[in-house]
mmCIF file of the N, C-alpha and C atoms, coordinates in Angstrom:
data_MODEL
# 
_entry.id   MODEL 
# 
loop_
_atom_site.group_PDB 
_atom_site.id 
_atom_site.type_symbol 
_atom_site.label_atom_id 
_atom_site.label_alt_id 
_atom_site.label_comp_id 
_atom_site.label_asym_id 
_atom_site.label_entity_id 
_atom_site.label_seq_id 
_atom_site.pdbx_PDB_ins_code 
_atom_site.Cartn_x 
_atom_site.Cartn_y 
_atom_site.Cartn_z 
_atom_site.occupancy 
_atom_site.B_iso_or_equiv 
_atom_site.pdbx_formal_charge 
_atom_site.auth_seq_id 
_atom_site.auth_comp_id 
_atom_site.auth_asym_id 
_atom_site.auth_atom_id 
_atom_site.pdbx_PDB_model_num 
ATOM 1   N N  . UNK A 1 1  ? 0.865   -1.173  0.000  1.00 0.00 ? 1  UNK A N  1 
ATOM 2   C CA . UNK A 1 1  ? 0.000   0.000   0.000  1.00 0.00 ? 1  UNK A CA 1 
ATOM 3   C C  . UNK A 1 1  ? 0.906   1.229   0.000  1.00 0.00 ? 1  UNK A C  1 
ATOM 4   N N  . UNK A 1 2  ? 0.586   2.210   -0.852 1.00 0.00 ? 2  UNK A N  1 
ATOM 5   C CA . UNK A 1 2  ? 1.443   3.389   -0.897 1.00 0.00 ? 2  UNK A CA 1 
ATOM 6   C C  . UNK A 1 2  ? 1.217   4.279   0.322  1.00 0.00 ? 2  UNK A C  1 
ATOM 7   N N  . UNK A 1 3  ? 2.156   5.173   0.539  1.00 0.00 ? 3  UNK A N  1 
ATOM 8   C CA . UNK A 1 3  ? 2.148   6.007   1.735  1.00 0.00 ? 3  UNK A CA 1 
ATOM 9   C C  . UNK A 1 3  ? 0.910   6.894   1.815  1.00 0.00 ? 3  UNK A C  1 
ATOM 10  N N  . UNK A 1 4  ? 0.506   7.492   0.692  1.00 0.00 ? 4  UNK A N  1 
ATOM 11  C CA . UNK A 1 4  ? -0.671  8.363   0.707  1.00 0.00 ? 4  UNK A CA 1 
ATOM 12  C C  . UNK A 1 4  ? -1.931  7.585   1.047  1.00 0.00 ? 4  UNK A C  1 
ATOM 13  N N  . UNK A 1 5  ? -2.074  6.401   0.499  1.00 0.00 ? 5  UNK A N  1 
ATOM 14  C CA . UNK A 1 5  ? -3.248  5.582   0.788  1.00 0.00 ? 5  UNK A CA 1 
ATOM 15  C C  . UNK A 1 5  ? -3.227  5.119   2.245  1.00 0.00 ? 5  UNK A C  1 
ATOM 16  N N  . UNK A 1 6  ? -2.063  4.741   2.732  1.00 0.00 ? 6  UNK A N  1 
ATOM 17  C CA . UNK A 1 6  ? -1.932  4.342   4.136  1.00 0.00 ? 6  UNK A CA 1 
ATOM 18  C C  . UNK A 1 6  ? -2.334  5.488   5.052  1.00 0.00 ? 6  UNK A C  1 
ATOM 19  N N  . UNK A 1 7  ? -1.873  6.665   4.727  1.00 0.00 ? 7  UNK A N  1 
ATOM 20  C CA . UNK A 1 7  ? -2.210  7.848   5.526  1.00 0.00 ? 7  UNK A CA 1 
ATOM 21  C C  . UNK A 1 7  ? -3.713  8.108   5.483  1.00 0.00 ? 7  UNK A C  1 
ATOM 22  N N  . UNK A 1 8  ? -4.318  7.971   4.303  1.00 0.00 ? 8  UNK A N  1 
ATOM 23  C CA . UNK A 1 8  ? -5.754  8.195   4.175  1.00 0.00 ? 8  UNK A CA 1 
ATOM 24  C C  . UNK A 1 8  ? -6.551  7.155   4.970  1.00 0.00 ? 8  UNK A C  1 
ATOM 25  N N  . UNK A 1 9  ? -6.113  5.919   4.955  1.00 0.00 ? 9  UNK A N  1 
ATOM 26  C CA . UNK A 1 9  ? -6.768  4.870   5.753  1.00 0.00 ? 9  UNK A CA 1 
ATOM 27  C C  . UNK A 1 9  ? -6.706  5.242   7.238  1.00 0.00 ? 9  UNK A C  1 
ATOM 28  N N  . UNK A 1 10 ? -5.555  5.716   7.701  1.00 0.00 ? 10 UNK A N  1 
ATOM 29  C CA . UNK A 1 10 ? -5.417  6.131   9.104  1.00 0.00 ? 10 UNK A CA 1 
ATOM 30  C C  . UNK A 1 10 ? -6.345  7.299   9.436  1.00 0.00 ? 10 UNK A C  1 
ATOM 31  N N  . UNK A 1 11 ? -6.450  8.246   8.520  1.00 0.00 ? 11 UNK A N  1 
ATOM 32  C CA . UNK A 1 11 ? -7.334  9.397   8.736  1.00 0.00 ? 11 UNK A CA 1 
ATOM 33  C C  . UNK A 1 11 ? -8.786  8.944   8.802  1.00 0.00 ? 11 UNK A C  1 
ATOM 34  N N  . UNK A 1 12 ? -9.178  8.076   7.891  1.00 0.00 ? 12 UNK A N  1 
ATOM 35  C CA . UNK A 1 12 ? -10.551 7.554   7.863  1.00 0.00 ? 12 UNK A CA 1 
ATOM 36  C C  . UNK A 1 12 ? -10.870 6.825   9.166  1.00 0.00 ? 12 UNK A C  1 
ATOM 37  N N  . UNK A 1 13 ? -9.931  6.002   9.620  1.00 0.00 ? 13 UNK A N  1 
ATOM 38  C CA . UNK A 1 13 ? -10.127 5.268   10.874 1.00 0.00 ? 13 UNK A CA 1 
ATOM 39  C C  . UNK A 1 13 ? -10.296 6.257   12.041 1.00 0.00 ? 13 UNK A C  1 
ATOM 40  N N  . UNK A 1 14 ? -9.468  7.287   12.054 1.00 0.00 ? 14 UNK A N  1 
ATOM 41  C CA . UNK A 1 14 ? -9.578  8.316   13.097 1.00 0.00 ? 14 UNK A CA 1 
ATOM 42  C C  . UNK A 1 14 ? -10.906 9.037   13.048 1.00 0.00 ? 14 UNK A C  1 
ATOM 43  N N  . UNK A 1 15 ? -11.357 9.370   11.844 1.00 0.00 ? 15 UNK A N  1 
ATOM 44  C CA . UNK A 1 15 ? -12.654 10.037  11.696 1.00 0.00 ? 15 UNK A CA 1 
ATOM 45  C C  . UNK A 1 15 ? -13.787 9.163   12.226 1.00 0.00 ? 15 UNK A C  1 
ATOM 46  N N  . UNK A 1 16 ? -13.704 7.876   11.966 1.00 0.00 ? 16 UNK A N  1 
ATOM 47  C CA . UNK A 1 16 ? -14.743 6.958   12.444 1.00 0.00 ? 16 UNK A CA 1 
ATOM 48  C C  . UNK A 1 16 ? -14.751 6.895   13.969 1.00 0.00 ? 16 UNK A C  1 
ATOM 49  N N  . UNK A 1 17 ? -13.575 6.848   14.575 1.00 0.00 ? 17 UNK A N  1 
ATOM 50  C CA . UNK A 1 17 ? -13.492 6.808   16.043 1.00 0.00 ? 17 UNK A CA 1 
ATOM 51  C C  . UNK A 1 17 ? -14.016 8.114   16.640 1.00 0.00 ? 17 UNK A C  1 
ATOM 52  N N  . UNK A 1 18 ? -13.637 9.239   16.055 1.00 0.00 ? 18 UNK A N  1 
ATOM 53  C CA . UNK A 1 18 ? -14.119 10.533  16.552 1.00 0.00 ? 18 UNK A CA 1 
ATOM 54  C C  . UNK A 1 18 ? -15.639 10.613  16.437 1.00 0.00 ? 18 UNK A C  1 
ATOM 55  N N  . UNK A 1 19 ? -16.190 10.121  15.347 1.00 0.00 ? 19 UNK A N  1 
ATOM 56  C CA . UNK A 1 19 ? -17.651 10.119  15.183 1.00 0.00 ? 19 UNK A CA 1 
ATOM 57  C C  . UNK A 1 19 ? -18.317 9.283   16.274 1.00 0.00 ? 19 UNK A C  1 
ATOM 58  N N  . UNK A 1 20 ? -17.712 8.149   16.618 1.00 0.00 ? 20 UNK A N  1 
ATOM 59  C CA . UNK A 1 20 ? -18.265 7.324   17.701 1.00 0.00 ? 20 UNK A CA 1 
ATOM 60  C C  . UNK A 1 20 ? -18.191 8.054   19.035 1.00 0.00 ? 20 UNK A C  1 
ATOM 61  N N  . UNK A 1 21 ? -17.075 8.723   19.285 1.00 0.00 ? 21 UNK A N  1 
ATOM 62  C CA . UNK A 1 21 ? -16.931 9.477   20.535 1.00 0.00 ? 21 UNK A CA 1 
ATOM 63  C C  . UNK A 1 21 ? -17.948 10.616  20.611 1.00 0.00 ? 21 UNK A C  1 
ATOM 64  N N  . UNK A 1 22 ? -18.129 11.327  19.515 1.00 0.00 ? 22 UNK A N  1 
ATOM 65  C CA . UNK A 1 22 ? -19.075 12.449  19.503 1.00 0.00 ? 22 UNK A CA 1 
ATOM 66  C C  . UNK A 1 22 ? -20.502 11.981  19.737 1.00 0.00 ? 22 UNK A C  1 
ATOM 67  N N  . UNK A 1 23 ? -20.835 10.816  19.225 1.00 0.00 ? 23 UNK A N  1 
ATOM 68  C CA . UNK A 1 23 ? -22.194 10.303  19.396 1.00 0.00 ? 23 UNK A CA 1 
ATOM 69  C C  . UNK A 1 23 ? -22.352 9.562   20.718 1.00 0.00 ? 23 UNK A C  1 
ATOM 70  N N  . UNK A 1 24 ? -21.267 9.518   21.484 1.00 0.00 ? 24 UNK A N  1 
ATOM 71  C CA . UNK A 1 24 ? -21.238 8.853   22.788 1.00 0.00 ? 24 UNK A CA 1 
ATOM 72  C C  . UNK A 1 24 ? -21.549 7.361   22.691 1.00 0.00 ? 24 UNK A C  1 
ATOM 73  N N  . UNK A 1 25 ? -21.257 6.780   21.524 1.00 0.00 ? 25 UNK A N  1 
ATOM 74  C CA . UNK A 1 25 ? -21.379 5.333   21.366 1.00 0.00 ? 25 UNK A CA 1 
ATOM 75  C C  . UNK A 1 25 ? -20.163 4.676   21.990 1.00 0.00 ? 25 UNK A C  1 
ATOM 76  N N  . UNK A 1 26 ? -20.304 3.423   22.378 1.00 0.00 ? 26 UNK A N  1 
ATOM 77  C CA . UNK A 1 26 ? -19.140 2.694   22.875 1.00 0.00 ? 26 UNK A CA 1 
ATOM 78  C C  . UNK A 1 26 ? -18.252 2.349   21.679 1.00 0.00 ? 26 UNK A C  1 
ATOM 79  N N  . UNK A 1 27 ? -16.984 2.244   21.936 1.00 0.00 ? 27 UNK A N  1 
ATOM 80  C CA . UNK A 1 27 ? -16.044 1.936   20.858 1.00 0.00 ? 27 UNK A CA 1 
ATOM 81  C C  . UNK A 1 27 ? -15.678 0.465   20.960 1.00 0.00 ? 27 UNK A C  1 
ATOM 82  N N  . UNK A 1 28 ? -15.998 -0.250  19.902 1.00 0.00 ? 28 UNK A N  1 
ATOM 83  C CA . UNK A 1 28 ? -15.672 -1.668  19.802 1.00 0.00 ? 28 UNK A CA 1 
ATOM 84  C C  . UNK A 1 28 ? -15.390 -1.961  18.334 1.00 0.00 ? 28 UNK A C  1 
ATOM 85  N N  . UNK A 1 29 ? -14.909 -3.134  18.065 1.00 0.00 ? 29 UNK A N  1 
ATOM 86  C CA . UNK A 1 29 ? -14.659 -3.524  16.677 1.00 0.00 ? 29 UNK A CA 1 
ATOM 87  C C  . UNK A 1 29 ? -15.962 -3.489  15.884 1.00 0.00 ? 29 UNK A C  1 
ATOM 88  N N  . UNK A 1 30 ? -17.041 -3.956  16.492 1.00 0.00 ? 30 UNK A N  1 
ATOM 89  C CA . UNK A 1 30 ? -18.337 -3.957  15.812 1.00 0.00 ? 30 UNK A CA 1 
ATOM 90  C C  . UNK A 1 30 ? -18.828 -2.548  15.500 1.00 0.00 ? 30 UNK A C  1 
ATOM 91  N N  . UNK A 1 31 ? -18.759 -1.663  16.497 1.00 0.00 ? 31 UNK A N  1 
ATOM 92  C CA . UNK A 1 31 ? -19.253 -0.307  16.267 1.00 0.00 ? 31 UNK A CA 1 
ATOM 93  C C  . UNK A 1 31 ? -18.371 0.436   15.263 1.00 0.00 ? 31 UNK A C  1 
ATOM 94  N N  . UNK A 1 32 ? -17.070 0.189   15.309 1.00 0.00 ? 32 UNK A N  1 
ATOM 95  C CA . UNK A 1 32 ? -16.172 0.812   14.347 1.00 0.00 ? 32 UNK A CA 1 
ATOM 96  C C  . UNK A 1 32 ? -16.457 0.298   12.931 1.00 0.00 ? 32 UNK A C  1 
ATOM 97  N N  . UNK A 1 33 ? -16.676 -0.997  12.786 1.00 0.00 ? 33 UNK A N  1 
ATOM 98  C CA . UNK A 1 33 ? -17.002 -1.570  11.482 1.00 0.00 ? 33 UNK A CA 1 
ATOM 99  C C  . UNK A 1 33 ? -18.324 -1.008  10.959 1.00 0.00 ? 33 UNK A C  1 
ATOM 100 N N  . UNK A 1 34 ? -19.317 -0.878  11.830 1.00 0.00 ? 34 UNK A N  1 
ATOM 101 C CA . UNK A 1 34 ? -20.607 -0.321  11.413 1.00 0.00 ? 34 UNK A CA 1 
ATOM 102 C C  . UNK A 1 34 ? -20.454 1.132   10.972 1.00 0.00 ? 34 UNK A C  1 
ATOM 103 N N  . UNK A 1 35 ? -19.651 1.897   11.707 1.00 0.00 ? 35 UNK A N  1 
ATOM 104 C CA . UNK A 1 35 ? -19.439 3.302   11.360 1.00 0.00 ? 35 UNK A CA 1 
ATOM 105 C C  . UNK A 1 35 ? -18.732 3.412   10.000 1.00 0.00 ? 35 UNK A C  1 
ATOM 106 N N  . UNK A 1 36 ? -17.740 2.574   9.776  1.00 0.00 ? 36 UNK A N  1 
ATOM 107 C CA . UNK A 1 36 ? -17.031 2.589   8.499  1.00 0.00 ? 36 UNK A CA 1 
ATOM 108 C C  . UNK A 1 36 ? -17.969 2.223   7.343  1.00 0.00 ? 36 UNK A C  1 
ATOM 109 N N  . UNK A 1 37 ? -18.847 1.251   7.561  1.00 0.00 ? 37 UNK A N  1 
ATOM 110 C CA . UNK A 1 37 ? -19.815 0.886   6.524  1.00 0.00 ? 37 UNK A CA 1 
ATOM 111 C C  . UNK A 1 37 ? -20.745 2.059   6.210  1.00 0.00 ? 37 UNK A C  1 
ATOM 112 N N  . UNK A 1 38 ? -21.176 2.755   7.258  1.00 0.00 ? 38 UNK A N  1 
ATOM 113 C CA . UNK A 1 38 ? -22.046 3.916   7.063  1.00 0.00 ? 38 UNK A CA 1 
ATOM 114 C C  . UNK A 1 38 ? -21.313 5.022   6.308  1.00 0.00 ? 38 UNK A C  1 
ATOM 115 N N  . UNK A 1 39 ? -20.048 5.220   6.639  1.00 0.00 ? 39 UNK A N  1 
ATOM 116 C CA . UNK A 1 39 ? -19.251 6.228   5.931  1.00 0.00 ? 39 UNK A CA 1 
ATOM 117 C C  . UNK A 1 39 ? -19.124 5.869   4.461  1.00 0.00 ? 39 UNK A C  1 
ATOM 118 N N  . UNK A 1 40 ? -18.960 4.599   4.175  1.00 0.00 ? 40 UNK A N  1 
ATOM 119 C CA . UNK A 1 40 ? -18.782 4.136   2.801  1.00 0.00 ? 40 UNK A CA 1 
ATOM 120 C C  . UNK A 1 40 ? -20.027 4.388   1.958  1.00 0.00 ? 40 UNK A C  1 
ATOM 121 N N  . UNK A 1 41 ? -21.186 4.180   2.563  1.00 0.00 ? 41 UNK A N  1 
ATOM 122 C CA . UNK A 1 41 ? -22.445 4.339   1.833  1.00 0.00 ? 41 UNK A CA 1 
ATOM 123 C C  . UNK A 1 41 ? -22.632 5.756   1.298  1.00 0.00 ? 41 UNK A C  1 
ATOM 124 N N  . UNK A 1 42 ? -22.197 6.751   2.051  1.00 0.00 ? 42 UNK A N  1 
ATOM 125 C CA . UNK A 1 42 ? -22.410 8.126   1.632  1.00 0.00 ? 42 UNK A CA 1 
ATOM 126 C C  . UNK A 1 42 ? -21.247 8.746   0.870  1.00 0.00 ? 42 UNK A C  1 
ATOM 127 N N  . UNK A 1 43 ? -20.160 8.026   0.741  1.00 0.00 ? 43 UNK A N  1 
ATOM 128 C CA . UNK A 1 43 ? -18.949 8.586   0.121  1.00 0.00 ? 43 UNK A CA 1 
ATOM 129 C C  . UNK A 1 43 ? -18.996 8.486   -1.402 1.00 0.00 ? 43 UNK A C  1 
ATOM 130 N N  . UNK A 1 44 ? -18.785 9.612   -2.055 1.00 0.00 ? 44 UNK A N  1 
ATOM 131 C CA . UNK A 1 44 ? -18.792 9.646   -3.514 1.00 0.00 ? 44 UNK A CA 1 
ATOM 132 C C  . UNK A 1 44 ? -17.381 9.602   -4.103 1.00 0.00 ? 44 UNK A C  1 
ATOM 133 N N  . UNK A 1 45 ? -16.387 10.009  -3.342 1.00 0.00 ? 45 UNK A N  1 
ATOM 134 C CA . UNK A 1 45 ? -15.001 10.024  -3.808 1.00 0.00 ? 45 UNK A CA 1 
ATOM 135 C C  . UNK A 1 45 ? -14.462 8.592   -3.851 1.00 0.00 ? 45 UNK A C  1 
ATOM 136 N N  . UNK A 1 46 ? -14.073 8.102   -5.046 1.00 0.00 ? 46 UNK A N  1 
ATOM 137 C CA . UNK A 1 46 ? -13.613 6.713   -5.168 1.00 0.00 ? 46 UNK A CA 1 
ATOM 138 C C  . UNK A 1 46 ? -12.365 6.408   -4.335 1.00 0.00 ? 46 UNK A C  1 
ATOM 139 N N  . UNK A 1 47 ? -11.469 7.365   -4.224 1.00 0.00 ? 47 UNK A N  1 
ATOM 140 C CA . UNK A 1 47 ? -10.253 7.143   -3.433 1.00 0.00 ? 47 UNK A CA 1 
ATOM 141 C C  . UNK A 1 47 ? -10.600 6.973   -1.954 1.00 0.00 ? 47 UNK A C  1 
ATOM 142 N N  . UNK A 1 48 ? -11.513 7.794   -1.466 1.00 0.00 ? 48 UNK A N  1 
ATOM 143 C CA . UNK A 1 48 ? -11.937 7.668   -0.063 1.00 0.00 ? 48 UNK A CA 1 
ATOM 144 C C  . UNK A 1 48 ? -12.713 6.371   0.158  1.00 0.00 ? 48 UNK A C  1 
ATOM 145 N N  . UNK A 1 49 ? -13.557 5.999   -0.820 1.00 0.00 ? 49 UNK A N  1 
ATOM 146 C CA . UNK A 1 49 ? -14.296 4.732   -0.700 1.00 0.00 ? 49 UNK A CA 1 
ATOM 147 C C  . UNK A 1 49 ? -13.329 3.558   -0.596 1.00 0.00 ? 49 UNK A C  1 
ATOM 148 N N  . UNK A 1 50 ? -12.268 3.591   -1.413 1.00 0.00 ? 50 UNK A N  1 
ATOM 149 C CA . UNK A 1 50 ? -11.251 2.536   -1.341 1.00 0.00 ? 50 UNK A CA 1 
ATOM 150 C C  . UNK A 1 50 ? -10.567 2.527   0.015  1.00 0.00 ? 50 UNK A C  1 
ATOM 151 N N  . UNK A 1 51 ? -10.257 3.713   0.533  1.00 0.00 ? 51 UNK A N  1 
ATOM 152 C CA . UNK A 1 51 ? -9.597  3.806   1.838  1.00 0.00 ? 51 UNK A CA 1 
ATOM 153 C C  . UNK A 1 51 ? -10.518 3.297   2.948  1.00 0.00 ? 51 UNK A C  1 
ATOM 154 N N  . UNK A 1 52 ? -11.798 3.603   2.850  1.00 0.00 ? 52 UNK A N  1 
ATOM 155 C CA . UNK A 1 52 ? -12.759 3.115   3.845  1.00 0.00 ? 52 UNK A CA 1 
ATOM 156 C C  . UNK A 1 52 ? -12.832 1.590   3.782  1.00 0.00 ? 52 UNK A C  1 
ATOM 157 N N  . UNK A 1 53 ? -12.858 1.043   2.571  1.00 0.00 ? 53 UNK A N  1 
ATOM 158 C CA . UNK A 1 53 ? -12.895 -0.420  2.415  1.00 0.00 ? 53 UNK A CA 1 
ATOM 159 C C  . UNK A 1 53 ? -11.652 -1.060  3.023  1.00 0.00 ? 53 UNK A C  1 
ATOM 160 N N  . UNK A 1 54 ? -10.496 -0.441  2.808  1.00 0.00 ? 54 UNK A N  1 
ATOM 161 C CA . UNK A 1 54 ? -9.262  -0.973  3.400  1.00 0.00 ? 54 UNK A CA 1 
ATOM 162 C C  . UNK A 1 54 ? -9.284  -0.862  4.921  1.00 0.00 ? 54 UNK A C  1 
ATOM 163 N N  . UNK A 1 55 ? -9.805  0.237   5.440  1.00 0.00 ? 55 UNK A N  1 
ATOM 164 C CA . UNK A 1 55 ? -9.913  0.405   6.889  1.00 0.00 ? 55 UNK A CA 1 
ATOM 165 C C  . UNK A 1 55 ? -10.836 -0.662  7.475  1.00 0.00 ? 55 UNK A C  1 
ATOM 166 N N  . UNK A 1 56 ? -11.937 -0.920  6.798  1.00 0.00 ? 56 UNK A N  1 
ATOM 167 C CA . UNK A 1 56 ? -12.879 -1.944  7.250  1.00 0.00 ? 56 UNK A CA 1 
ATOM 168 C C  . UNK A 1 56 ? -12.225 -3.320  7.241  1.00 0.00 ? 56 UNK A C  1 
ATOM 169 N N  . UNK A 1 57 ? -11.475 -3.615  6.193  1.00 0.00 ? 57 UNK A N  1 
ATOM 170 C CA . UNK A 1 57 ? -10.754 -4.894  6.124  1.00 0.00 ? 57 UNK A CA 1 
ATOM 171 C C  . UNK A 1 57 ? -9.756  -5.011  7.274  1.00 0.00 ? 57 UNK A C  1 
ATOM 172 N N  . UNK A 1 58 ? -9.094  -3.911  7.581  1.00 0.00 ? 58 UNK A N  1 
ATOM 173 C CA . UNK A 1 58 ? -8.122  -3.922  8.674  1.00 0.00 ? 58 UNK A CA 1 
ATOM 174 C C  . UNK A 1 58 ? -8.802  -4.197  10.014 1.00 0.00 ? 58 UNK A C  1 
ATOM 175 N N  . UNK A 1 59 ? -9.930  -3.556  10.250 1.00 0.00 ? 59 UNK A N  1 
ATOM 176 C CA . UNK A 1 59 ? -10.673 -3.784  11.502 1.00 0.00 ? 59 UNK A CA 1 
ATOM 177 C C  . UNK A 1 59 ? -11.123 -5.233  11.579 1.00 0.00 ? 59 UNK A C  1 
ATOM 178 N N  . UNK A 1 60 ? -11.666 -5.749  10.492 1.00 0.00 ? 60 UNK A N  1 
ATOM 179 C CA . UNK A 1 60 ? -12.151 -7.122  10.491 1.00 0.00 ? 60 UNK A CA 1 
ATOM 180 C C  . UNK A 1 60 ? -11.011 -8.117  10.674 1.00 0.00 ? 60 UNK A C  1 
ATOM 181 N N  . UNK A 1 61 ? -9.886  -7.862  10.042 1.00 0.00 ? 61 UNK A N  1 
ATOM 182 C CA . UNK A 1 61 ? -8.737  -8.775  10.130 1.00 0.00 ? 61 UNK A CA 1 
ATOM 183 C C  . UNK A 1 61 ? -8.103  -8.743  11.517 1.00 0.00 ? 61 UNK A C  1 
ATOM 184 N N  . UNK A 1 62 ? -7.991  -7.570  12.100 1.00 0.00 ? 62 UNK A N  1 
ATOM 185 C CA . UNK A 1 62 ? -7.276  -7.431  13.366 1.00 0.00 ? 62 UNK A CA 1 
ATOM 186 C C  . UNK A 1 62 ? -8.104  -7.698  14.601 1.00 0.00 ? 62 UNK A C  1 
ATOM 187 N N  . UNK A 1 63 ? -9.391  -7.324  14.562 1.00 0.00 ? 63 UNK A N  1 
ATOM 188 C CA . UNK A 1 63 ? -10.173 -7.350  15.797 1.00 0.00 ? 63 UNK A CA 1 
ATOM 189 C C  . UNK A 1 63 ? -11.286 -8.380  15.834 1.00 0.00 ? 63 UNK A C  1 
ATOM 190 N N  . UNK A 1 64 ? -11.989 -8.566  14.751 1.00 0.00 ? 64 UNK A N  1 
ATOM 191 C CA . UNK A 1 64 ? -13.155 -9.444  14.809 1.00 0.00 ? 64 UNK A CA 1 
ATOM 192 C C  . UNK A 1 64 ? -12.808 -10.927 15.025 1.00 0.00 ? 64 UNK A C  1 
ATOM 193 N N  . UNK A 1 65 ? -11.675 -11.439 14.517 1.00 0.00 ? 65 UNK A N  1 
ATOM 194 C CA . UNK A 1 65 ? -11.356 -12.847 14.788 1.00 0.00 ? 65 UNK A CA 1 
ATOM 195 C C  . UNK A 1 65 ? -11.027 -13.150 16.251 1.00 0.00 ? 65 UNK A C  1 
ATOM 196 N N  . UNK A 1 66 ? -10.840 -12.125 17.062 1.00 0.00 ? 66 UNK A N  1 
ATOM 197 C CA . UNK A 1 66 ? -10.461 -12.325 18.465 1.00 0.00 ? 66 UNK A CA 1 
ATOM 198 C C  . UNK A 1 66 ? -11.615 -12.791 19.322 1.00 0.00 ? 66 UNK A C  1 
ATOM 199 N N  . UNK A 1 67 ? -12.771 -12.878 18.758 1.00 0.00 ? 67 UNK A N  1 
ATOM 200 C CA . UNK A 1 67 ? -13.952 -13.265 19.551 1.00 0.00 ? 67 UNK A CA 1 
ATOM 201 C C  . UNK A 1 67 ? -13.943 -14.681 19.942 1.00 0.00 ? 67 UNK A C  1 
# 
């Protein structure tokens, strides 16, 4: 993954966490994945959509198998 895309994935992940904090939702792998899916649905920029998809894959790969 190139540096710009990696940086964008990190920014997207941060935005999702901040959105959860602002809405006073609990932060978990499930809530983060749901927030990322919601972000993806409304995103029109293809580069951001790709970054959101990569962020979602990262959350699913790193956190959801731990159950």
